Structures are given as structure tokens and as C-alpha cells.
C-alpha positions as CSV (number, residue, x, y, z in Angstrom):
1,X,-30.2,-17.5,-2.1
2,X,-26.4,-17.2,-1.8
3,X,-25.2,-14.0,0.0
4,X,-23.3,-11.5,-2.1
5,X,-20.9,-8.8,-1.2
6,X,-22.4,-5.4,-0.3
7,X,-21.7,-2.5,-2.7
8,X,-21.3,0.4,-0.3
9,X,-17.9,1.9,-1.1
10,X,-17.9,5.3,-2.9
11,X,-15.1,7.6,-4.1
12,X,-14.5,9.0,-0.6
13,X,-14.0,5.5,0.8
14,X,-11.6,4.5,-2.0
15,X,-9.8,7.8,-1.5
16,X,-9.3,7.2,2.3
17,X,-8.3,3.6,1.6
18,X,-5.6,4.9,-0.8
19,X,-4.3,7.5,1.6
20,X,-3.9,4.8,4.2
21,X,-2.2,2.5,1.7
22,X,0.3,5.0,0.4
23,X,0.9,7.7,3.1
24,X,2.3,5.5,5.9
25,X,5.4,4.8,7.8
26,X,7.6,6.0,4.9
27,X,6.7,9.7,5.4
28,X,7.8,9.5,9.0
29,X,11.1,7.6,8.3
30,X,12.5,8.4,4.9
31,X,13.3,12.2,4.9
32,X,16.5,11.7,6.8
33,X,17.7,8.9,4.6
34,X,16.9,10.9,1.4
35,X,18.6,14.0,2.8
36,X,21.7,12.0,3.7
37,X,22.1,11.0,0.1
38,X,21.2,14.0,-2.0
39,X,20.8,16.9,0.4
40,X,18.1,19.5,0.0
41,X,17.4,18.4,-3.6
42,X,15.7,15.3,-2.1
43,X,12.4,17.1,-2.6
44,X,13.0,16.7,-6.4
45,X,13.5,13.0,-5.9
46,X,10.0,12.7,-4.5
47,X,8.6,14.7,-7.4
48,X,10.4,12.6,-10.0
49,X,9.4,9.3,-8.3
50,X,5.8,10.5,-8.1
51,X,5.9,10.9,-11.8
52,X,7.3,7.4,-12.3
53,X,4.7,5.8,-10.1
54,X,2.0,7.8,-11.9
55,X,3.0,5.9,-15.1
56,X,2.2,2.6,-13.3
57,X,-0.8,4.1,-11.6
58,X,-2.2,5.1,-15.0
59,X,-2.1,1.5,-16.1
60,X,-4.1,0.5,-13.0
61,X,-6.6,3.3,-13.8
62,X,-7.0,1.9,-17.3
63,X,-7.7,-1.6,-16.1
64,X,-9.9,-0.4,-13.2
65,X,-12.0,1.4,-15.8
66,X,-12.8,-1.9,-17.4
67,X,-13.6,-4.1,-14.4
68,X,-15.7,-3.6,-11.3
69,X,-15.1,-7.0,-9.6
70,X,-13.1,-7.8,-6.5
71,X,-9.5,-8.7,-7.1
72,X,-7.6,-5.8,-8.6
73,X,-4.4,-6.9,-10.4
74,X,-5.5,-10.5,-10.2
75,X,-8.6,-9.8,-12.2
76,X,-6.7,-7.8,-14.8
77,X,-4.1,-10.5,-15.3
78,X,-6.6,-13.3,-15.5
79,X,-8.8,-11.6,-18.1
80,X,-5.8,-10.8,-20.3
81,X,-3.3,-13.7,-19.9
82,X,-5.5,-16.5,-18.6
83,X,-6.1,-18.4,-15.4
84,X,-2.5,-19.4,-14.6
85,X,-0.9,-15.9,-14.8
86,X,-4.0,-14.5,-13.0
87,X,-3.7,-17.0,-10.2
88,X,0.0,-16.2,-9.7
89,X,-0.7,-12.5,-9.5
90,X,-3.6,-13.1,-7.1
91,X,-1.4,-15.3,-5.0
92,X,1.2,-12.5,-4.8
93,X,-1.4,-9.9,-4.0
94,X,-2.5,-12.0,-1.0
95,X,1.1,-12.7,0.1
96,X,1.8,-9.0,-0.2
97,X,-1.1,-8.1,2.1
98,X,-0.3,-10.9,4.5
99,X,3.4,-10.1,5.1
100,X,2.6,-6.4,4.7
101,X,0.1,-6.4,7.5
102,X,2.5,-8.4,9.6
103,X,5.3,-5.9,9.1
104,X,3.2,-2.8,9.8
105,X,1.6,-4.5,12.9
106,X,5.1,-4.8,14.2
107,X,5.8,-1.2,13.2
108,X,2.7,-0.1,15.2
109,X,4.0,-1.8,18.2
110,X,7.3,0.1,17.9
111,X,5.5,3.4,18.0
112,X,3.1,2.2,20.7
113,X,6.1,1.2,22.9
114,X,7.5,4.7,22.6
115,X,4.3,6.4,23.7
116,X,2.7,3.9,26.0
117,X,3.3,4.4,29.8
118,X,2.8,0.6,30.3
119,X,5.4,-2.0,30.0
120,X,5.3,-5.7,30.8
121,X,6.9,-8.9,29.6
122,X,5.3,-10.3,26.4
123,X,3.6,-7.1,25.6
124,X,4.6,-7.1,21.9
125,X,2.5,-10.2,20.9
126,X,-0.3,-8.9,23.0
127,X,-0.4,-5.5,21.4
128,X,-0.1,-7.0,17.9
129,X,-2.8,-9.6,18.6
130,X,-5.3,-7.0,20.0
131,X,-4.7,-4.6,17.0
132,X,-5.3,-7.4,14.5
133,X,-8.3,-8.7,16.4
134,X,-10.0,-5.3,16.6
135,X,-9.5,-4.5,12.9
136,X,-10.6,-8.0,11.9
137,X,-13.8,-7.7,13.9
138,X,-14.6,-4.4,12.3
139,X,-14.2,-5.8,8.8
140,X,-16.0,-9.0,9.9
141,X,-19.1,-7.1,10.9
142,X,-19.3,-5.2,7.6
143,X,-17.3,-3.4,4.9
144,X,-18.9,-0.2,6.0
145,X,-17.4,-0.5,9.5
146,X,-14.1,-1.5,8.0
147,X,-14.1,1.5,5.6
148,X,-15.1,3.9,8.5
149,X,-12.0,2.8,10.4
150,X,-10.0,3.5,7.2
151,X,-11.7,7.0,7.0
152,X,-10.8,7.8,10.6
153,X,-7.2,6.9,10.2
154,X,-6.8,8.6,6.9
155,X,-8.1,11.9,8.1
156,X,-6.4,11.7,11.5
157,X,-3.0,11.1,10.0
158,X,-3.3,14.0,7.6
159,X,-4.0,16.6,10.3
160,X,-0.5,16.6,11.9
161,X,1.2,16.3,8.6
162,X,-0.6,19.3,7.1
163,X,-0.1,21.3,10.3
164,X,3.6,20.5,10.1
165,X,3.8,21.8,6.5
166,X,1.6,24.9,7.1
167,X,3.5,26.1,10.1
168,X,6.9,24.8,9.2
169,X,7.1,26.8,6.0
170,X,7.5,29.9,8.1
171,X,10.5,28.5,10.0
172,X,12.6,27.5,7.0
173,X,16.1,28.9,7.0
174,X,17.5,29.5,3.6
175,X,21.1,28.7,4.4
176,X,20.1,25.1,5.0
177,X,19.1,24.8,1.3
178,X,22.7,25.6,0.1
179,X,24.2,23.8,-1.8
180,X,20.9,22.5,-3.2
181,X,22.2,19.7,-5.4
182,X,24.4,17.2,-3.6
183,X,25.5,13.6,-4.2
184,X,26.7,11.7,-7.2
185,X,24.7,9.5,-9.7
186,X,25.0,6.5,-7.4
187,X,23.6,8.5,-4.5
188,X,20.7,9.7,-6.6
189,X,20.0,6.1,-7.6
190,X,19.8,5.0,-4.0
191,X,17.6,8.0,-3.1
192,X,15.2,7.2,-5.9
193,X,14.8,3.6,-4.7
194,X,14.2,4.8,-1.1
195,X,11.6,7.3,-2.3
196,X,9.8,4.8,-4.6
197,X,9.1,2.7,-1.5
198,X,7.0,5.6,-0.1
199,X,4.6,5.5,-3.0
200,X,3.9,1.8,-3.0
201,X,0.5,0.6,-1.8
202,X,-1.7,2.2,-4.4
203,X,-2.2,-1.2,-6.1
204,X,-4.5,-2.1,-3.2
205,X,-7.1,0.5,-4.0
206,X,-8.9,-1.6,-6.7
207,X,-8.9,-4.7,-4.6
208,X,-12.4,-4.2,-3.0
209,X,-13.9,-2.7,-6.3
210,X,-16.6,-5.4,-6.1
211,X,-18.0,-3.7,-3.1
212,X,-18.0,-0.2,-4.7
213,X,-20.6,2.0,-6.2
214,X,-19.7,2.9,-9.8
215,X,-16.2,1.7,-9.1
216,X,-15.2,1.9,-12.8
217,X,-15.2,5.7,-12.3
218,X,-14.5,6.0,-8.5
219,X,-11.4,3.8,-8.4
220,X,-9.4,5.6,-11.1
221,X,-10.3,9.0,-9.6
222,X,-9.3,7.9,-6.2
223,X,-6.0,6.3,-7.4
224,X,-4.9,9.4,-9.3
225,X,-5.9,11.8,-6.5
226,X,-3.9,9.7,-4.0
227,X,-0.7,9.5,-6.1
228,X,-0.7,13.2,-7.0
229,X,-1.7,14.3,-3.5
230,X,1.0,12.1,-1.9
231,X,3.6,13.5,-4.2
232,X,2.7,17.1,-3.2
233,X,2.7,16.2,0.5
234,X,6.0,14.3,0.3
235,X,7.8,17.2,-1.5
236,X,6.6,19.8,1.0
237,X,7.4,17.6,4.0
238,X,10.9,17.0,2.7
239,X,11.4,20.7,2.0
240,X,10.2,21.8,5.5
241,X,12.2,19.1,7.3
242,X,15.4,20.1,5.6
243,X,14.7,23.8,6.2
244,X,14.0,23.6,9.9
245,X,16.2,20.8,11.3
246,X,19.9,20.9,11.0
247,X,20.4,17.4,12.3
248,X,18.1,15.7,9.8
249,X,20.7,13.5,8.2
250,X,21.3,11.5,11.4
251,X,17.8,11.4,12.8
252,X,16.0,8.1,13.3
253,X,12.6,9.9,13.6
254,X,13.1,12.9,11.3
255,X,9.6,14.3,11.3
256,X,9.2,14.1,15.0
257,X,12.6,15.8,15.6
258,X,11.8,18.5,13.0
259,X,8.5,19.1,14.7
260,X,10.3,19.7,18.0
261,X,12.2,22.5,16.3
262,X,8.9,24.1,15.1
263,X,6.4,23.4,17.9
264,X,8.6,22.4,20.8
265,X,8.4,19.1,22.8
266,X,4.6,19.0,22.8
267,X,4.7,19.3,19.0
268,X,7.0,16.4,18.8
269,X,4.7,14.3,20.9
270,X,1.8,15.3,18.7
271,X,3.7,14.3,15.6
272,X,4.6,11.0,17.2
273,X,0.9,10.3,17.8
274,X,0.4,11.2,14.2
275,X,3.0,8.5,13.3
276,X,1.1,6.0,15.4
277,X,-2.2,6.8,13.7
278,X,-0.4,6.7,10.3
279,X,0.8,3.1,10.9
280,X,-2.6,2.3,12.4
281,X,-4.1,3.5,9.1
282,X,-2.0,1.1,7.1
283,X,-3.1,-1.7,9.4
284,X,-6.7,-0.7,8.8
285,X,-6.4,-0.6,5.0
286,X,-4.7,-4.0,4.7
287,X,-7.2,-5.5,7.1
288,X,-9.9,-4.4,4.6
289,X,-8.1,-5.4,1.3
290,X,-6.2,-8.5,2.3
291,X,-9.1,-10.9,2.8
292,X,-10.7,-9.7,-0.5
293,X,-7.6,-11.0,-2.4
294,X,-8.1,-14.4,-0.7
295,X,-11.8,-14.3,-1.4
296,X,-11.2,-13.5,-5.1
297,X,-8.9,-16.5,-5.5
298,X,-11.5,-18.8,-3.9
299,X,-14.3,-17.2,-6.0
300,X,-12.2,-17.9,-9.1
301,X,-12.1,-21.6,-8.3
302,X,-8.4,-21.8,-7.3
303,X,-8.9,-22.4,-3.6
304,X,-11.4,-24.4,-1.5
305,X,-14.9,-23.1,-1.9
306,X,-15.5,-22.5,1.8
307,X,-13.1,-19.5,1.6
308,X,-15.6,-17.7,-0.6
309,X,-18.4,-17.8,1.9
310,X,-20.2,-14.5,2.5
311,X,-21.8,-13.8,5.9
312,X,-25.6,-13.8,5.6
313,X,-26.0,-10.8,7.9
314,X,-22.8,-8.7,7.4
315,X,-22.2,-9.5,3.7
316,X,-18.5,-9.9,4.2
317,X,-16.1,-12.7,3.3
318,X,-15.8,-13.7,6.9
319,X,-13.9,-17.0,6.5
320,X,-11.3,-15.3,4.4
321,X,-11.0,-12.6,7.1
322,X,-10.5,-15.2,9.8
323,X,-7.9,-17.1,7.9
324,X,-6.1,-13.9,6.8
325,X,-6.0,-12.6,10.4
326,X,-4.8,-15.8,11.9
327,X,-1.9,-16.1,9.5
328,X,-1.0,-12.5,10.0
329,X,-0.7,-12.9,13.7
330,X,1.6,-15.9,13.3
331,X,3.9,-14.0,10.8
332,X,3.9,-10.8,12.9
333,X,5.0,-12.6,16.0
334,X,7.6,-14.9,14.3
335,X,9.0,-12.8,11.4
336,X,11.6,-10.0,11.4
337,X,10.5,-6.5,10.5
338,X,13.1,-6.0,7.8
339,X,12.5,-9.2,5.9
340,X,8.7,-8.8,6.1
341,X,9.0,-5.3,4.5
342,X,11.2,-6.5,1.7
343,X,8.9,-9.4,0.9
344,X,5.8,-7.2,0.9
345,X,7.4,-4.7,-1.5
346,X,8.6,-7.4,-3.8
347,X,5.2,-9.1,-3.9
348,X,3.7,-5.7,-4.8
349,X,6.2,-5.4,-7.7
350,X,5.0,-8.7,-9.2
351,X,1.6,-7.1,-9.5
352,X,2.8,-4.1,-11.3
353,X,4.4,-5.9,-14.3
354,X,1.4,-8.0,-15.4
355,X,-1.0,-5.0,-14.9
356,X,1.2,-2.8,-17.1
357,X,1.4,-5.5,-19.7
358,X,-2.4,-6.0,-19.5
359,X,-2.9,-2.3,-20.0
360,X,-0.6,-2.4,-23.1
361,X,-2.6,-5.4,-24.6
362,X,-6.0,-3.8,-23.9
363,X,-4.9,-0.5,-25.4
364,X,-3.5,-2.3,-28.4
365,X,-6.8,-4.2,-28.8
366,X,-8.7,-0.9,-28.3
367,X,-10.8,-2.4,-25.5
368,X,-13.0,0.4,-24.2
369,X,-12.5,1.7,-20.6
370,X,-14.1,4.3,-18.4
371,X,-10.7,5.8,-18.0
372,X,-8.3,6.5,-21.0
373,X,-4.8,7.6,-20.1
374,X,-3.1,9.9,-22.6
375,X,0.0,8.7,-24.5
376,X,-1.3,5.5,-25.9
377,X,0.8,2.4,-25.5
378,X,3.8,4.5,-24.6
379,X,2.6,4.8,-21.0
380,X,2.5,1.0,-20.2
381,X,5.8,0.6,-22.0
382,X,7.5,3.3,-19.9
383,X,5.8,1.8,-16.8
384,X,7.3,-1.6,-17.5
385,X,10.8,0.0,-17.7
386,X,10.2,1.5,-14.2
387,X,9.2,-1.9,-12.9
388,X,12.3,-3.5,-14.3
389,X,14.5,-0.9,-12.6
390,X,12.8,-1.6,-9.3
391,X,13.1,-5.4,-9.5
392,X,16.9,-5.0,-10.2
393,X,17.4,-3.3,-6.8
394,X,16.1,-6.2,-4.7
395,X,18.6,-8.2,-2.8
396,X,19.1,-11.9,-3.5
397,X,17.8,-13.1,-0.1
398,X,14.5,-11.4,-0.4
399,X,14.2,-12.4,-4.0
400,X,14.8,-16.1,-3.0
401,X,12.1,-16.0,-0.3
402,X,9.7,-14.4,-2.8
403,X,10.3,-17.0,-5.4
404,X,9.8,-19.7,-2.8
405,X,6.4,-18.2,-1.9
406,X,5.5,-18.3,-5.6
407,X,6.5,-22.0,-5.8
408,X,4.4,-22.8,-2.7
409,X,1.5,-21.0,-4.5
410,X,1.7,-23.6,-7.3
411,X,0.5,-26.3,-4.9
412,X,-3.1,-25.2,-4.5
413,X,-3.3,-24.2,-8.2
414,X,-2.4,-27.7,-9.5
415,X,-3.7,-29.9,-6.7
416,X,-6.5,-28.0,-4.8
417,X,-8.3,-25.9,-7.3
418,X,-11.8,-27.0,-8.3
419,X,-12.3,-28.5,-11.7
420,X,-14.7,-25.8,-12.9
421,X,-13.3,-22.3,-12.4
422,X,-15.7,-19.4,-12.4
423,X,-16.1,-17.0,-15.3
424,X,-14.7,-13.5,-14.8
425,X,-18.1,-11.9,-14.8
426,X,-19.0,-13.8,-11.6
427,X,-16.0,-12.6,-9.5
């Protein structure tokens, strides 16, 4: 009998996965950039962007309430618009996880280099390789081990952030909040784009739904909780950082420097460790979700069948994990951090648009869902407008590389896919 994926992920596991996907490097790097553009009112930018992302998130919740298979946005697009569109979305999901993991693995090394007492020639590829190897082995040996790594990183990253907020509120100086509103319309536009980056990643929560328990209910609950919780945390962190640190606008590590003002040097070190754990959490989440996207494409009949193999003992897509990890190592060592980040974000945006369109079609057809967002078809229509604004902000170089990746993805679709593609119910 062919081995199947193990269903062992509950609401808490999906919640921790979402925390790791959304609350990451952005929370440690963006406060200074936002403050430099719009001053103390940057906290409102986080609140507004959280509301905009919630529109897109509601579309994902609607679709997650209709499907409990592995694949996320790929599954939604395929069921609504057919195999070709579904494949392109699935390919972008996998590319997003691939370049995303490569970029945050490099980011992990940057923090590791700052805190580690060791230094030797060639340490960057060694640290990156060891990190990817450890997380891949955890996921290879079972989704439970992979999810437990996610749980650890999710909880450990929240501790320093919540401590920073709780204590920092008592150190805020009111004069640093005046004048509250700063910057012109162009500055606010730039600030909004910066902040929107901090909320990206929630689209990965539905990816391993095929390994979830009652995922039609658990995934939407986790997704909404993560988006709303992240908005609250971001607003408070921005508010505290502005109120306690006068040099915020020029800081390259804003939360660490602000923590130095509240707790002293030891507090700054503690927050830096929190940053390392935060980036480690993103690595752990992508290590779990990335191979599932590759597995879903193979399971759907678009890629060679050996990629959909499930381990007899561990019940994990072990070949997809091995391929994903190998390619990630290559990209992390050879690619630049900035380009990898841009490509990852752009690949995520290509998932939002078809999912919002699918949510519109499904609501128009009155297809039942375990989750029904208020507002009817207005929600997906507004979400599509948000997506259009985001796409318009991407530079031509990153857009060109992204389109090239999409064209490369057409090769396996037309030449390598199996003649008989699987039905959606089997995915």
C-alpha cells in the first residue's frame, strides 16, 4: 500500500507556522526605515497595512475553508481556473519558498556572524549548509519534528519582543511623538510598501493543510489570528521604538539599539539573540512548507512521479525535501541577499492575485465554505486592488527575473508532465 502523508498538524502548529512565516526579519529591520519616512505616525502605517493584508488573508481563509489538501494557493487556482493556471501558481509557490529560504538563510548568517565568537575563512557557506541540513533532517524524519522546530522558534522569538513592548512602554518620552504626522504623500506611499513587506508570508500557512487535523477550520483560524496579532505587535513595537530611542531614523538595527536604551547593553544582546531566533524561525517554517509545494506539483501530475514519494516510516515527502534543500543551498551560496528577497516577495504576490480571483468566483457561485468572510464579493475585489498596487512598486530587474522563472516553469508543464494528471481530491 502506498504511504500517505501523516495528518498531525492542529491549530497550534498552524499558528506557530504562521508566526514564523510573518513575524521575521522585518520586525527587526523596518522600524527605522518607516520612522525616517513618516515619523511617529509610522505606527498607523502598520495598522493600515494590516487591514489591507487582512483583505487578502480573508480570501485565503475562504479558500482554505473549502479544501484540506496540500498545496495552498496552487490547489485553489487549479480548482477554479484549471490545470495551467494552477500549475503556474504552484510553480511560483515553490520558487517563492526556494529563493525565500535562500535569502533568510543568508540573513541568519549575518546575525550569526555578529554574535558568534568564532571566525574562519569560508564560514558563511558552512553555517548556511549546516542550518539547512539540520532543518531538512528534522522535516525528513517527520512533520511532527518539523512542526516542533517551528513551535520552538515561534515561541522563543515572541518572548524578547513582548518583553521589549511591556517594559518599553514605561520608558516612552512624549516629546519624541511630536509632531506626530510627518512626511508627504510620496513618503507615505513608500512607507506603506515597506510595511506591507512585514506582513508577507501568511500565504504559506495553508500549504501543509493535507497534513492537518480538521484543517478547513484550523487554517482560517490560524491565518486570521496571525495577521491580526502581527498587526498589534508591529504597531506597539514601532510606538515603543520611536518613544525610547532618539536615533531611530539612522539605526541599522533599530530594535536592538532601542533595547539598549531600555535594558542596557545586556538587553541589546538579548534582543539580538531574539533576532537570530526570529530568522531561524523563518528558516524552519520554509523548510516545512517548501517541499510540500514541490510535492503537490508532482502529486498533481506536472512533475516526475518520483518527487511525490512518501517515506514508508516517516510519512514525509522525503525526495521533495532532498531536492528542495539541495537547490536552496546552491542559491544561498551563489545569490545576493537583496535580489533573493525581491524575487521571493514577487513570487508571493503572484499567489495572491489568483487566490483573490478564485475567492471572488467561488463566492459568486455560492460554493459553501467552512469560513465565510463578511462583505460578499467586495472583499476579493478590494484585495485585488491591493495586489495591483503592490505589483506596481516592483522594479524592472526583479520583475524580469521573476518572469524568466515563470517561463522556465513552462518547460516541465509542456514536456515533462505525465499524460494523466491527478484529480483534485487525491492531492
